[in-house]
C-alpha positions as CSV (number, residue, x, y, z in Angstrom):
1,M,0.2,-0.2,-0.1
2,E,1.1,3.7,-0.7
3,I,1.8,5.8,2.3
4,I,0.8,9.6,1.6
5,A,1.1,12.1,4.2
6,Y,-1.7,14.7,3.8
7,N,-0.6,18.2,2.8
8,E,-0.8,20.9,0.3
9,N,1.6,19.5,-2.2
10,N,0.1,16.1,-2.0
11,L,-4.0,17.4,-1.9
12,K,-4.3,16.9,-5.6
13,K,-3.3,13.4,-5.8
14,I,-5.6,12.5,-2.9
15,S,-8.7,14.2,-4.4
16,S,-8.2,11.8,-7.4
17,L,-7.8,8.5,-5.5
18,L,-11.3,7.3,-6.1
19,I,-12.2,9.1,-9.4
20,Y,-12.3,6.8,-12.6
21,P,-12.6,8.7,-16.2
22,V,-15.5,7.4,-18.4
23,D,-14.0,4.6,-20.4
24,E,-14.7,5.9,-24.5
25,K,-14.3,2.3,-25.4
26,I,-17.1,1.1,-23.7
27,S,-19.6,4.2,-24.0
28,R,-19.1,4.0,-27.7
29,V,-20.3,0.1,-27.2
30,V,-23.4,0.9,-24.7
31,R,-24.5,3.8,-27.1
32,R,-24.6,0.6,-30.0
33,V,-26.6,-1.2,-27.6
34,I,-29.2,1.2,-26.4
35,K,-29.9,2.6,-30.1
36,D,-30.4,-1.3,-31.1
37,V,-32.3,-2.5,-28.3
38,G,-34.3,0.9,-28.3
39,N,-35.2,0.6,-32.2
40,N,-35.5,-3.3,-32.5
41,G,-36.8,-4.4,-29.0
42,D,-36.6,-8.1,-28.0
43,K,-34.7,-9.2,-31.4
44,A,-32.0,-6.9,-29.9
45,L,-32.0,-7.8,-26.7
46,L,-31.4,-11.6,-27.3
47,R,-28.6,-10.7,-29.8
48,W,-26.7,-8.6,-27.4
49,T,-27.2,-11.6,-24.6
50,K,-25.8,-13.8,-26.9
51,Q,-22.8,-12.0,-27.3
52,F,-22.2,-10.4,-24.2
53,D,-23.5,-13.5,-21.7
54,K,-22.7,-16.3,-24.2
55,V,-26.4,-17.3,-23.4
56,N,-28.7,-18.3,-26.4
57,L,-32.3,-17.8,-25.5
58,S,-35.8,-17.8,-27.4
59,R,-38.1,-14.7,-26.7
60,K,-40.2,-17.0,-24.5
61,R,-37.3,-17.3,-22.2
62,I,-36.8,-13.8,-21.5
63,R,-39.3,-13.5,-18.9
64,V,-38.9,-15.9,-15.6
65,S,-41.9,-18.6,-15.3
66,E,-43.6,-20.1,-12.1
67,G,-42.0,-23.2,-13.0
68,D,-38.5,-21.4,-13.1
69,I,-39.2,-20.1,-9.6
70,N,-40.3,-23.6,-8.2
71,R,-37.2,-25.3,-9.7
72,A,-35.1,-22.5,-8.1
73,Y,-36.1,-23.6,-4.6
74,Q,-35.0,-27.2,-5.2
75,R,-31.6,-25.9,-6.1
76,I,-30.7,-23.9,-2.8
77,D,-30.2,-25.4,1.0
78,C,-33.6,-25.0,2.6
79,G,-31.5,-23.5,5.9
80,F,-30.9,-20.3,3.7
81,I,-34.7,-19.2,4.0
82,P,-34.9,-18.7,7.7
83,L,-31.7,-16.9,8.0
84,L,-32.7,-14.5,5.0
85,R,-35.9,-13.7,6.9
86,S,-33.9,-12.1,9.7
87,A,-32.3,-9.8,7.3
88,I,-35.5,-9.0,5.5
89,N,-37.0,-8.3,8.7
90,N,-34.2,-5.7,9.6
91,V,-34.4,-3.7,6.3
92,R,-38.2,-3.7,6.4
93,E,-38.2,-2.2,10.2
94,F,-35.6,0.1,9.3
95,Y,-37.7,1.4,6.2
96,K,-40.7,1.6,8.0
97,K,-39.3,4.6,10.4
98,E,-38.8,6.9,7.5
99,K,-41.4,9.3,7.1
100,K,-43.1,10.9,3.9
101,R,-43.5,14.4,3.7
102,S,-46.5,15.4,2.2
103,F,-48.0,18.7,4.1
104,K,-50.4,21.7,3.5
105,T,-50.7,24.8,4.8
106,K,-53.9,27.3,5.1
107,K,-53.4,31.1,5.5
108,D,-55.9,34.3,4.3
109,G,-57.5,32.1,1.4
110,V,-54.4,30.4,0.2
111,V,-53.7,26.7,0.6
112,L,-50.5,25.7,-0.3
113,G,-48.5,22.1,0.0
114,R,-46.7,19.2,-1.7
115,I,-48.7,16.0,-2.2
116,E,-45.8,12.9,-2.3
117,H,-47.0,9.9,-4.8
118,P,-44.6,6.7,-5.4
119,I,-43.2,6.3,-8.7
120,N,-45.6,3.7,-10.6
121,R,-43.1,1.4,-12.3
122,V,-39.5,0.6,-11.2
123,G,-36.7,-1.5,-12.7
124,I,-34.4,-2.8,-10.2
125,Y,-30.8,-4.3,-11.5
126,I,-29.4,-7.3,-9.6
127,P,-26.2,-8.2,-10.7
128,G,-25.2,-12.1,-11.4
129,G,-22.5,-14.0,-12.8
130,S,-19.7,-15.3,-10.6
131,A,-20.7,-13.3,-7.9
132,P,-24.7,-12.8,-7.6
133,L,-25.5,-10.1,-5.2
134,I,-28.1,-11.8,-3.8
135,S,-28.4,-9.0,-0.8
136,T,-29.3,-6.4,-3.2
137,V,-32.7,-8.0,-3.8
138,Y,-34.1,-7.2,-0.6
139,M,-31.9,-4.2,-0.1
140,S,-33.7,-2.5,-3.3
141,V,-37.2,-4.1,-3.1
142,I,-38.1,-3.7,0.0
143,P,-38.0,0.1,0.0
144,A,-39.9,0.3,-2.9
145,K,-42.2,-1.6,-1.6
146,L,-42.9,0.5,1.5
147,A,-42.7,3.5,-0.7
148,G,-45.9,2.1,-2.6
149,V,-44.3,1.5,-5.9
150,A,-47.2,-0.4,-8.1
151,E,-45.1,-2.1,-10.5
152,I,-41.2,-3.9,-10.1
153,A,-39.6,-5.4,-12.9
154,L,-36.0,-7.4,-11.6
155,V,-33.8,-7.9,-14.2
156,S,-30.4,-10.3,-13.8
157,P,-28.1,-11.8,-16.4
158,P,-28.6,-15.4,-17.1
159,G,-25.6,-17.6,-16.1
160,E,-24.8,-21.5,-16.4
161,H,-27.7,-23.4,-18.0
162,K,-29.3,-20.1,-19.0
163,E,-30.7,-19.6,-15.3
164,I,-30.4,-16.5,-13.3
165,D,-28.6,-17.4,-9.7
166,A,-31.3,-19.6,-7.5
167,H,-31.2,-17.5,-4.7
168,I,-31.6,-14.5,-6.4
169,L,-35.2,-16.1,-7.8
170,V,-36.0,-17.3,-4.2
171,V,-35.6,-14.1,-2.5
172,A,-37.4,-12.2,-5.4
173,N,-40.6,-14.9,-5.3
174,L,-40.1,-14.4,-1.1
175,L,-40.5,-10.6,-1.9
176,E,-43.7,-11.1,-4.0
177,I,-42.0,-9.8,-7.2
178,K,-44.0,-11.0,-10.1
179,E,-41.7,-10.0,-12.9
180,I,-38.4,-11.2,-13.4
181,Y,-36.3,-11.4,-16.5
182,R,-33.2,-13.4,-17.5
183,V,-31.1,-10.4,-18.9
184,G,-28.5,-8.5,-17.8
185,G,-26.0,-5.7,-18.9
186,A,-26.7,-2.4,-21.0
187,Q,-28.9,-4.3,-22.9
188,A,-31.2,-4.9,-20.2
189,I,-30.8,-1.2,-18.9
190,A,-31.8,0.0,-22.3
191,A,-35.0,-2.6,-22.2
192,L,-36.1,-1.0,-19.0
193,A,-35.5,2.6,-20.5
194,F,-37.4,2.1,-23.6
195,G,-39.1,-1.0,-23.5
196,T,-39.5,-4.2,-25.7
197,Q,-42.1,-6.3,-26.8
198,T,-41.7,-8.6,-23.7
199,I,-40.4,-5.7,-21.2
200,K,-42.6,-3.0,-20.4
201,K,-40.4,0.2,-20.2
202,V,-39.9,1.7,-16.2
203,D,-39.8,5.2,-14.8
204,K,-36.8,4.6,-12.8
205,I,-33.8,2.2,-12.7
206,I,-32.2,1.0,-9.3
207,G,-29.3,-1.1,-8.8
208,P,-25.4,-1.6,-9.2
209,G,-23.7,-3.0,-11.8
210,N,-20.2,-3.4,-13.9
211,A,-19.2,-0.3,-16.1
212,Y,-21.0,-1.1,-18.8
213,V,-24.2,-1.1,-16.6
214,Q,-23.3,2.4,-15.1
215,E,-22.2,3.6,-18.5
216,A,-26.2,2.4,-20.0
217,K,-27.8,4.1,-16.9
218,R,-25.9,7.4,-17.3
219,Q,-27.0,7.5,-21.1
220,V,-30.4,6.6,-21.0
221,F,-31.0,9.1,-17.8
222,G,-33.5,11.4,-18.8
223,F,-36.0,8.8,-20.6
224,A,-36.3,7.2,-17.2
225,D,-34.6,8.2,-13.6
226,I,-31.7,6.6,-12.1
227,D,-31.1,6.1,-8.8
228,M,-27.3,7.1,-8.8
229,L,-24.1,6.2,-10.8
230,A,-22.2,3.5,-8.8
231,G,-18.5,2.9,-9.5
232,P,-16.5,0.6,-7.8
233,S,-17.1,-0.2,-4.2
234,E,-15.0,1.5,-2.0
235,V,-14.3,1.9,1.9
236,M,-12.3,4.4,3.7
237,I,-11.1,3.7,7.4
238,V,-10.3,6.2,10.1
239,A,-8.4,4.9,12.5
240,D,-6.2,5.7,15.5
241,K,-3.5,4.2,17.5
242,S,-6.4,2.6,19.6
243,A,-7.5,0.5,16.4
244,P,-6.6,-3.1,16.4
245,P,-4.2,-3.4,12.8
246,S,-5.9,-7.2,12.3
247,F,-9.6,-5.3,12.0
248,V,-8.5,-2.7,9.6
249,A,-6.4,-5.1,7.5
250,A,-9.6,-7.3,7.0
251,D,-11.7,-4.6,6.6
252,L,-9.6,-3.1,3.7
253,L,-9.0,-6.9,2.0
254,A,-13.1,-7.8,2.2
255,Q,-13.3,-4.3,0.1
256,Q,-11.2,-5.7,-2.4
257,E,-13.1,-8.9,-3.0
258,H,-15.2,-6.7,-5.2
259,K,-13.7,-6.2,-8.2
260,E,-11.6,-3.1,-8.6
261,G,-12.8,-2.5,-5.0
262,E,-11.0,0.2,-3.4
263,G,-9.6,0.7,0.2
264,I,-8.2,3.8,1.8
265,L,-7.1,3.7,5.7
266,V,-6.7,7.6,7.0
267,T,-4.9,7.7,10.3
268,T,-3.0,9.2,13.1
269,S,-1.0,6.6,13.8
270,Q,2.5,6.1,11.8
271,K,2.8,2.5,13.9
272,L,-0.6,1.2,12.7
273,A,-0.2,2.6,9.1
274,E,3.2,0.5,8.9
275,K,1.4,-2.4,10.1
276,V,-1.5,-2.6,8.1
277,S,0.6,-1.7,4.9
278,K,2.4,-5.2,5.5
279,E,-0.8,-7.0,5.2
280,L,-2.1,-5.2,1.8
281,E,-0.4,-4.6,-1.6
282,K,-3.5,-2.5,-3.0
283,G,-5.1,0.6,-1.5
284,W,-3.6,3.7,0.1
285,I,-2.9,5.4,3.7
286,I,-3.0,8.7,4.4
287,L,-1.5,10.0,7.7
288,V,-2.8,13.1,9.0
289,E,-1.9,14.8,11.9
290,N,-5.3,14.9,13.8
291,I,-9.2,14.1,13.8
292,E,-9.9,17.5,12.2
293,Q,-7.3,16.7,9.2
294,A,-8.8,13.0,8.8
295,A,-13.0,15.0,8.5
296,E,-11.2,17.0,5.8
297,V,-10.0,13.9,3.8
298,V,-13.3,12.3,4.4
299,N,-15.5,15.2,3.3
300,L,-13.0,15.9,0.2
301,L,-13.4,12.1,-1.1
302,A,-16.9,11.7,0.0
303,P,-16.5,7.8,0.3
304,E,-19.3,5.3,-0.1
305,H,-18.6,3.5,3.0
306,L,-16.9,5.1,5.9
307,E,-15.7,3.2,9.1
308,V,-14.4,5.0,12.1
309,M,-12.2,3.3,14.7
310,L,-11.5,6.1,17.1
311,T,-11.5,6.7,20.9
312,K,-13.4,9.9,20.2
313,A,-15.5,9.1,17.6
314,S,-18.4,11.1,19.3
315,K,-16.2,14.3,18.5
316,F,-15.5,13.0,15.0
317,I,-18.6,12.4,13.6
318,P,-20.3,15.6,13.6
319,L,-17.3,16.7,11.4
320,I,-18.5,14.5,8.6
321,K,-20.7,15.9,6.0
322,N,-19.9,13.7,2.7
323,A,-20.3,9.6,3.5
324,G,-22.6,6.9,1.8
325,A,-23.0,5.2,5.0
326,I,-20.8,5.4,8.5
327,F,-19.9,2.8,10.5
328,V,-19.1,3.4,14.0
329,G,-16.6,1.3,16.5
330,R,-14.5,-1.4,16.0
331,Y,-17.5,-4.1,15.8
332,S,-19.3,-2.4,13.1
333,P,-17.6,-3.8,9.9
334,V,-19.2,-3.1,6.2
335,G,-20.1,-6.6,6.1
336,V,-23.1,-5.8,8.8
337,G,-24.3,-3.5,6.9
338,D,-23.9,-5.1,3.4
339,Y,-26.0,-7.9,4.5
340,F,-27.9,-7.4,7.8
341,A,-28.0,-4.1,10.0
342,G,-31.2,-2.7,8.0
343,P,-30.2,0.4,5.8
344,S,-30.0,-0.5,2.4
345,H,-26.2,-1.0,0.8
346,I,-27.1,0.9,-2.3
347,L,-24.7,3.9,-1.9
348,P,-23.3,6.6,-3.8
349,T,-19.7,5.9,-4.4
350,Q,-16.9,7.8,-6.4
351,G,-17.3,11.2,-4.2
352,T,-20.7,11.3,-5.5
353,A,-21.7,11.5,-1.8
354,R,-21.5,15.2,-2.1
355,F,-24.7,15.0,-3.8
356,Y,-26.3,11.8,-3.8
357,S,-27.9,9.9,-1.0
358,C,-28.3,6.3,0.5
359,L,-31.2,4.2,-1.2
360,G,-34.5,5.0,1.0
361,I,-37.8,5.6,0.6
362,D,-37.4,9.1,-1.1
363,S,-35.6,7.3,-3.7
364,F,-39.0,5.7,-5.1
365,M,-40.9,8.8,-4.1
366,K,-41.7,12.0,-6.5
367,S,-43.5,14.8,-5.5
368,S,-46.6,17.4,-6.9
369,H,-46.9,20.8,-5.2
370,Y,-50.8,21.8,-4.4
371,I,-51.8,25.3,-4.6
372,S,-55.6,26.6,-4.4
373,Y,-56.3,30.7,-4.1
374,S,-59.2,32.0,-3.0
375,Q,-60.6,35.3,-4.8
376,K,-59.4,37.5,-1.8
377,G,-56.0,35.3,-1.7
378,L,-55.5,36.1,-5.2
379,E,-56.5,39.9,-5.2
380,K,-53.9,40.2,-2.6
381,A,-51.1,38.5,-4.9
382,R,-52.6,40.6,-7.9
383,K,-50.2,43.6,-8.1
384,V,-47.3,41.5,-7.3
385,I,-47.8,38.9,-10.3
386,S,-48.8,41.5,-12.9
387,K,-45.7,43.6,-12.1
388,L,-43.3,41.0,-12.4
389,A,-45.2,39.7,-15.6
390,E,-45.1,43.1,-17.2
391,I,-41.1,43.5,-16.0
392,E,-40.6,39.8,-17.6
393,G,-42.6,40.9,-20.8
394,M,-45.3,37.9,-20.1
395,S,-48.6,40.0,-21.0
396,R,-50.6,37.0,-21.3
397,H,-49.8,35.8,-17.8
398,K,-50.9,39.5,-16.6
399,E,-54.2,39.2,-18.1
400,S,-54.9,35.5,-17.2
401,V,-54.6,37.2,-13.5
402,E,-56.6,40.5,-14.4
403,V,-59.2,38.6,-16.4
404,R,-60.4,37.3,-13.2
405,F,-61.3,41.0,-11.7
406,I,-62.1,42.7,-14.9
407,Q,-65.9,41.9,-14.7
408,G,-66.6,42.5,-11.2
409,E,-64.7,46.0,-11.7
410,K,-66.8,47.0,-14.5
411,A,-70.0,45.8,-12.9
412,K,-69.0,48.3,-10.1
413,G,-67.7,50.8,-12.5
414,K,-64.2,51.1,-11.5
415,G,-62.7,50.3,-14.6
416,S,-59.3,48.6,-15.1
417,P,-56.3,49.3,-12.5
418,C,-53.8,49.3,-15.2
């Protein structure tokens, strides 16, 4: 691991540690896939699935059937389900506590407010292949269901024997997902965004994926909403001399199990830095003088996962403004959040925690403003509206307000106020 001192000379290098530029080759390929699927639907979807996943599907096999689900139950260890239920319950209980934010105010004949509605149809992408992300199913589906999303379409790439991983199918079935499609990659994102003969288009796309999936999400944004652009998984550990080196090294190594996963240790302890650096080849260690500098590093890089192993963690946490999820204490590894704690593990990466939030109920909601004026209320606002419309050159806007008073004023012999 490379050890870097936090100072002005190294600031530019440190600020770029978790940033990955868009691969132009990937971008061009994804553009072709999206255009093809958008124009040719299922035909293109099957063609790209054969090319990228080496799976030759028929159109009838795009959608997972009830028989496929039943066979999936037969392929898993029966002890998996009760273990799974405890994690599902934790996620459900956590998101039940999130409150929707509709409100209404009344004053002087004016009623204002905001009405919240769930997004109607959502597409959820679950990575498959050699490392199927089973936990991502319940981490994404549960908040969507609690938000009130009416339709959920789940897509995941087919693997061996042209099947989605059996555990993914079982979890989706336990969560009562009715639409499951055995497609993945950029072609699946395109199908969700534009629709095909088999897959109905969605309003928002949720979920992690490889560089092709994320680039596809970036390119279809605007045709459908997306949760975020998720890059390689990352962890930053802020620790002092009290942190066990074995814990720190284990958590950094765990993150590297993700393809291209990255880890950064930020510490005030030279001794800890030296011990951890002997255990890992990949990653970075940033040496800081105090916890205030450590907080500066965190807020600069805005990591996806932030682990805090400090004797004075209570003084450090209020300094943190940019982080996807914060794990406090030596017995709170990222793994507990990935699988069990309750909050979703779908989090912003590559510094986007500066402006993106973790997945939650709000990710599946949209709002409408509510405006209702009485005649008295509009009359009080009339002069301001008319003057502003006049200044902006919007004469019809002004007239649309004035017309509501002209007839009454003529009847009273007042004439027009303008």
